[in-house]
N, C-alpha and C positions, 0 to 999 in steps of 0.2 A: 461156175465162173471160169472164164478162159485164162490161160497162162498170163497173157498181157495184163488182164485186169488184176490178177493176183500180184504181179510185179508192181503194177501202178499203185495198188493199195499199200504194198509193202513200203515203197518209197515215200508214199504219203504219210504213213505212220512214222517212218524214220525222220521225215521233215518235222513232223509234229513233236517227236521226241527231242530233236535238236532245238526246236523253238522253246520247248518246255525247259530244257537244260539251260538255255541262254537266259530265259526268264527267271529260272531259279537262281542262277548266278547273280543276275541283277538284283533280285529280291534279297539275296544274302548280303550283297554289297550295301544295299539300302538299309538292311537290318543292322549291319555293322555300323553304318553311319548314324542311324537313329540311336543305337546303344551308346556310341561315342558321344553323340549330342546330349543324350540323357545324362550320361556320366558327367560331361562338362557342365551341364545345367545344374546338376546336383552339387557339384563342386562350387559353382558360382553362388548358389543359394546358401551353401554352408559358409562361404566367405562373407556373403552379405549379412548373414545371421551373426557371424562373429564380429563384423564391423559394427553392426547395430548394438550388439551386446557391449562391445568396448566403448562405444559412444555413450550408452546409457550409464555405464560404470563411471566414465569421466564426468558426465553430467551430475550423477549422484555425488561424486567426490566434490565437485564444484559447489553443489547445493549445500552439502555438509559444511564445507569451508566457509561459505557465505553466512550460513546459519550461526556458526561459531563466532565469526567476526561480529555479527549483529548482536549476539548475546554479550560479547565483550563491550560493545559500544553502550549497551544498556547498563551494564555493571558500572562502567566508568562514569557515565553521565548521571547516574543516580547516587553517586558517592556521597554528596553533601546531605541529601535527604536520608539516605540509609544510615550514615554515621550519627545523624541527629535523632532520627525517629526510632530506629531499631535499637540503638544503644540504650535509649530511655525505656524501651519496652523490655529489654533484657534486665536492666536494673530494677524495673518494677517487679518483675517475676522473682528476682533474687531477694528483694526486700520483704516479699510476702510468702507465707507458707500455706495459704489456703485462699480459695476464691471467696471474696467478700465484697460488700458494697463499697468499702474503702478502696479496694483494688479497682472496681469498676469506675469510681470517680476519678482516680488518677489516670486510668486508661483513657477516659473521655477527654481529659485535659491534654494528654499527649497527642491524641488524634486531631483535636482542634488546633493545636500548635503546628501540626504538619499541614495545615491549611486544607484539610479535607472538607471543611465547611460545617457550620453548626447543624443545619438541617440534616445533612448526610450523616453526621456523627450521631445525632439523636436516633435516626432511623436504624443505624448500624447497632447502637447499644441496645435498642429494643430487641432486635433480632438475636443478638448475642446472649442477652439475659434469658430469652425464651429457650434458646438451644441448650444453654447450661442447665436450666431447670429440667427440660425434657430428657436430656441424656445423663442428667445427674453428674455433671463434670466436676471433679475435684482436683484433678492433677493439673497444676499450672503449666507444666511443660506441654501437655497435650492441648491446653487452652490456647497456647501460642499458635499451634497449628490451626485450631478452629478460627482464630482471629484472621489469619491469612486466608483461609478458606472463605470466610464470610465477606471479606473485602473484595475478593474475586467475584463472589456471587452478586454483591451489591452493584458492581459495575455491569456485569452481564445482564442481570435482571430477567433471566429466561428469554432474552432476545437473541436473534442472530445478528451479531455485530459485524457490519460491513465496513472494513477498513481500507479497502482498495479503491483505486480510481475507477469511476464508471466511464469506461471508454465508449465512444460512439461506434455503432456497428459499421458505419460507413462515413467517410469524409473526416474532416478535422474534429478532434475532441476539444471542446472549449472549456477551460478552467478559469473561473473568475475568482480573483483574490480580493477580499475586503478586510478592513481592520484599520484602527486608528494609526496615526503616524508614530513611528518610533518602535513598533513592535517587531520589526524584522521582516516586513512583508517583501521588500525588494530582494533581500538576500535569500529568503525562502524560495522565491521564484527562481533565482539563479541556481540554487542547490538542486531544485527539482528539475530544472532544465538540464543540468549536468548529468543527473541520474538517468533521465529519459534519453539523453544523447548516448550514454553508455549502453542503452538498450536498443540502439540503432534506430531511434525515432527522430523524425525531422521536426524540430521545434521552432516556434515563433513566439517572440515576446511583443506585446502591444502595450504601449504606454498610455493607459487610460487615466492616470493621475496627472492631469495637466495644470493643477492648481499649486501643488507644492513646488517651490523653487528648486530646480536641479533634479527633480524626480525623473524627468524624461532622459536627461543626459546620463544619469546614474544607471538607469535600466539599459540604455544603449551600450554602455561600457560592459555590463554584465552579459549582454547578448554577444558581444564580440569575444569575450573570454570563454563563453560556453559554446561557441560556434553555432549560435541560433540566429534565425532571421529576426529582423526588428522593424517595427512600424511605429512612428511617433510624429507628433507635430509640435508647433511652437507652443510655448507656455501660454496658458489661458484659452487654448482652443477647446471646442466642444468635445468632451470625452467620447460621446456617441459617434461623432464623425470619424474620430481616430480609429475607433473599434470597427466601424463599418469598412473603412479602407483596409484595415488589417485583415479582416475576415475575407474580403474579396481577394486580396493577395494570397491568403492562406489556401484558398480553393485553387487559384491559378498555379501555385507552387507545389500542390499536393502535400501540404504540411500535415503531419500526424496529430500534433498537439499544439494548441494556441494557449499561451499563458497571459492572462489579461490583468494588468495592475489597475487599481481604482483609487480614488481619493478617499481619505479617512476622516472627513469632517463631521464627526459624530456630534459635535456641539450644536450643529444645525441639522437635526434629524429630518425635518420636513424636506429641506432641499436635497439632502442625501438620498432620502427615500425616492423622491421624484427622479433624481439622476439615475439611481439604480434601476428603477422601473423602465426608464427610457432605454438604458443599456440592455436590459433583458429583452425588451421588444426588438431592438435592432439585431441582437444575436439570434433570437428565435426566427426572425424574418429571413435572415441570410442562411442560417444553419438550423433547420428544423430539429427540435429536441434540445437545442443549446440554450443556456450553458449547461453542460453535462455535470459540472461540479461548481459549487460556490463555497469556497473555503475561507473560513474566518481565521485570521492569524491573531494569536494572543500571546503576549509576553508573560511567561510563567512567573517571572519575578514580581509581577504586579499583584499576585495573589488574588484576593477577593474582588479587587477592582477589575480583574480580567473576566470574572464571572458576570459582573455588572455589564461589561462590554458585550459579552455573549448574549445576555438577555435583551440588550438594546438593539443589537444587530438582527436578532431573531425577529423582532417586531417590524423591522424595516424590510427585510428580504428573506428569501428561502435559503437558509444555510444548510448545506448537505454534510459538512464536516468541519472539524477544527484542526488547525495546526498550532501546536503549543511549542513556542520557541523558548530558548534559553533555560531549559529545564535543568541543565547541568549547573547553572549559576545560582540555584536556590536550594535551601534546605527544606522548602515547603512543597516538595513534589507531589504531595497528596492532592494537589489541585486537579490532577487528572481525574480522580474519582469524583471530586466535587462538581466539576463541570458537567460530566455525564449525568450525574444525579440532579443537578439544578436545572439544566436546559434540555436534557434529553437528546443531545446531538453527539454523535460519536467523534472521538479524537482520531483523526486519520493519519496524522504525521506528528512526530515530536522532534524538536531540535535539541541535540545533546552535545553540541560542540560547534566549532567553526568550519570543519571540513565538510565537503559534500556528503561523505559517508555518514556524517553525524545527523543528517536528516533521515530519520528512520520511519518506515511504515509502522504505525502504532500496533503493538501486539500486547494484549493484556497479560498473557502468560509470562512473556519476557519482562514486562514491567514489574509484575509481582515478584518474579525471581530476582530481578535487579535490586528490588527494594528490600527483600527479606533474605537474600542469600547467606548472610552471616548467621541467620537463625536456622538454616536448613542443614 
């Protein structure tokens, strides 16, 4: 190789080395940038994780707070029943020193007086006697715990109790309210609307009870108070036409939940059945799958008459759940157990006072605790 060629090759290698050095520097710079980016990303991830953790903690705290408030509402709302029922149960135990037929007879009377219902009480007493014999129970203090346990079992009956609203997967959820006049149907609709509004749901009320004087106006006033949309017509209008217009508007306005009031003329079951059949057809035509809930509202203070209403309405239409109002105003709160046993329909809501917070999703465990807390 000539001198020129050697010098040429030498400069070529030098250029390559320079290029390589420049590339290395660029790579190093990029590497530093990537490392910085990775570090920043890791910091952001850590911050996000911390934020999510803090949010979950706050959510958990809020859930615990709401749970405690709910338990307090149950305790307060069941005071009358608890003072009447549990005090008698405690006195019964104090008067007897052993399990006997006399004890069972007095217990049976106490349960019937709590409005649990004769059929329910008979079934309960049979279960209790069998368990006492099987487990050879002699301790009356322990027997009190067994009584509470068996009352819980008789409500659940090995079923999965669904006590929450069946929301539509898409479009408005339609909830139909039925029940005789005076049971608290309109105020129940208002309380539920307020609760749903607090959950950031867009709510509409539809005045399907066009027969009772002042019913439409009353519902409209509640709609204004609860910041809900409202659809109603003049008194005497066809309920189905009101509901048709309401659902059309609900779809246009992207409403989340539609609460429909209906007439409660149970004295004319045939007409009411035809009316509810027509209403159901209209709802199903506009919103497939609707109504998603048909809730029967019953006044707890009416006792066994309320159970008769439940049986009558069950014959007329498909009831998916019961709302038991004014439970705080009666010493016969055992009607909760009687209704489930008599008609096989779950209690979905109970009214334990005048405030919107007093309309509670029914929880059998909280109910049993609220009823027997003085014994626990």
